[in-house]
Structure formats: C-alpha cells, structure tokens
N, C-alpha and C positions, 0 to 999 in steps of 0.2 A: 299480965303474963298469960300466954296461951297454954292451953292443955294439950300435950301430945296426943295425937289420934292413935287410937289402938290399932295393932296390926290386924290385917284380915286374916281370918282363919280359913285355910284351904282344907276342905273336907274331900277325902278320897285321893289326895296326891300321892305320888310315888315317893317313898321315903328315901332320902339320900344321906347316908352316914358314912364317912370314911373312917374305917376302923384300923386301916394300915398304919404302922408307925411311919414317921417322917423319915427314918433312915432307909426304909424300903423304897419310898419314892425317890429319894436322893440316889440310891443305887441304880433304880431303873433309868434316871435322867443320865447317870454316868455311863451306863452301857450303851445308850442311844448315841451319846457324844462319841464314845470310843468307836462305835460302829461306823459313824459318819467319818471320823478320822481315818479309819481302816480303808473305807472306800475311796477317800481322797488319795491316801498313799498308793493304793493299788492303781488308781487312775493316773497319777503322776508316773508311777513305774511303767504302766503300759505306753504312755506317750513317750517317755524317755527311750523305751526299747524299740518303739517305731522309728523314732529320729535316728538313733544309733544304727538300727538296721538299714534304714535308707541311705545313711552316710556311708556304711560299709559296702552297700551295693554299688553306690557310685564310685567309691574308690577301687572296688574290684573291677568294675567295668572300664575305669580309666586305666588300670594296670594292664588289663587285657588289650586295649587299644594301644597302649604303648609298646607292649611286646609284639603286637602285630606289625606296627610301624617300623620298629627295629628289625624285625625279620625282612620286611619289604626292602628296607634300606640296605641291609646285608645282601639281598639277592641283587639289587641294583649295582652295588659295588662289585659283586662277583661277575655281573655281566660286562661291567666297563672294563674290568681286568682282562677279559677275554678279547675285547676289541681294541685294547691299548696300542697294539702293533699296527692295526688298521689306521687308528687315528695318527699314529706317528708317520705313517707312510703318507696319509693325506696331508699332513703338515709339510712333510718334504716336498711333495708335489706342488703345493701352493707356493713354497719358497722358489722352487725352480721355475714356475710359471711367472712369478713376479720378476725374478731375474731376466727371464726371456723378454718380458715387456719392457723392462728398463733398458736392456742391452740392445734391443732392436728398435727402441723409440725414435732413434735418429737414422734408421736404415733406409736407404734408397737402393733399389735394384738398378745399379748403374749400367749393367749390360743391356737390360731392356730399354733403359732411358736413352742411351746412347744410340740404339737401334732406331728409336723414335727421332732422335735429332738427325740421324742419317737419312731418314725418310723425308725430311723437310728441305734437303739440299736441292737447290736448282740444278738444272743440267749444265754440266761442266765444272761445278764447284766440288772440290775434294778436300776432305779433312786430312791433314798431314800429321798433326799431333794433338793430344788432348791432355790437359792438366786438371785434376779435380781437387778441391779443397772442401771438406764437409765437416759438419759439427759432429760431436760425440756426445754420449750420455754424460761425460764428466766434464765437459768444457762448452762454454757458450760461445757460439760463432760470432766472430767480429762483425759489427753492423756498420753500415755507411753513416758518415757524417755529413753527406751531402743532402740538402733539403729535398723533399718530395721523392726520395728513393725509399721504397718499402722494405720491410724486414726480409732477411734471407738466412737460409741454413746451409748453403753450399755455393761455391763459385766454380764455373767451368771456363777454362781458357782453352780456345781452339785456335790453331794455326791452319788456315785454309788457302787453298790457291783457286784462282778464277781466271778464265781467259779475258773476261771483260769486267770492268768495274761496276757497271749497273746491276749485276747479279747480286752483289752483297746486300744492298738495301732490301731486295726481294727476299733474301734468305733471312734477314732479321726480322722481317714482318712475319714470315712463316714460323719462326721460333715461337712467337707469341702465343701460338695455339697449343703449345706443349703443356701438360700439367705441371703446375708448380712454377711456371715461368714468372719471374719478378721483373727482370729488365735484361737487355743486351745492348752492348756498345762496341764499336770498332775501336781498337786502341791505336793501331798503326796500319797503313796500306802502302806497300812498295811494289814497283814494277821491276821485274827481271827483264832487262833488255835482251838477254840471250834467248830466253824462252817465250818472251812476250806474255808472261803469266804475272797476274797480280797475286801477291801474298799479303794476307790480312790476319791480324790477331783480333779475336773476337772474344770479349769477356761477358759471360752470361751468368746471372744470379738466379738461384733457385729458392723458392720459399717451402714452407712446411707441407703444402699440398702434394709435394712429390714423395713424402714419406710412404713407405710400403705398408706400415701397420699390420704386418702379417700375424702378430701375436695379440693384437688389440681384442679385448673382450674375452680372453681365455681366463679361466679361473673364476668366472662370475657364476 
C-alpha cells in the first residue's frame, strides 16, 4: 500500500474563508434570478408594445386611406350627377344617328340619278315614263333567278321613244357607265306607224354602289 503524499504548505498565500451563512448566498442567487426575469419581462413588454404600436399605425393609415378613397368616390359620383343630363342627351343623339344610318342605308337620290340617266340619252330618244322599285331597310329586294345576273337593290323601268331603232343599243351601252349599273335589257319594241316612232320598254337594274350613304360614318 502506498502512503498518501502530504499536501504542500503554501506560505504567504491569501487566506480564503467564507463566513457568510448559506442562506445569504441563496438569497443573493435568488435576487440575481429575479433580476434576470424582470429584465426578460420588460424586454417582452417592450417588443409587444412595439408590435402593437406598429399594427395600430398600419391600421390607422389604412383607415385614413379608406376615408380618402371614400371621399374621392363621393366627389366623382357628385360630378357624374351633374353631367347625367349631358350623358342622356348624348345617348339620345347616338340613337337618332343610328336611326338615320339604318333608315338611309338603302337611300338613292333618284332625282340626281335620273338626271344622270337623262344625260346618257342619244339624240332623238325621249323618256316617256319611269317606274322605280327599290329596296327598303325592312325588306330584302328580290334577286334574279337568272344565272350570271348580279345582285341588285332597285329596278328602273323606262318607256322611251326613238325615231330610229339603232339608237336603243347605243343608249343601253351608255347606261353601263352610270354608278350602280347592274344590267339593262329591252323588254319590248314597237313601231307606231302614225308617228314613225319606236316605243321601247327598258328594264335597268341598279346595285348597291348607287346608295347615297349620306349618314355613313356619323356617330363614330
């Protein structure tokens, strides 16, 4: 068995003797713990107050923005009420313009058109009567069932007199230069022995190029 070594003797060392009772040391440690807990509670309270304050600020800002938007909306509605009569007049004008476009969509200025027809007459040929049948906005004009005949929107039937028969083919050729001309054919040709005048009935068809379109583009 080994003999324990004797402890070294420290000469001149600082004496260290704890004369405080254990209860005092425990009280000191308790105060330190309570102090740390107090600091923690204070820190949590500060963070909570900051978060609540930030949320309150955001909510207050949102409420301010809402009130501002509501005020702006009320102002816009008030301005709209002031111009409601103007809007009604504009709507009425738009309806009238639409009615004009529909009502005049099949309109042909027949006075001007017949003057152009008159200008194509050869010398000695005179128009005795004119009959016009044209389309309307409410009814589709009857189309030909004969092959190779184009679409038409009106039919003009002329009764003309001519001193010589060859004048009629020349006039039919001149009619082809009119706007909206579709086709023209002689229906019957007779000779009056008393006057030596030929009487012919000419049927001329007119297409949509003859429309006046005087209200086209209005209201756009």
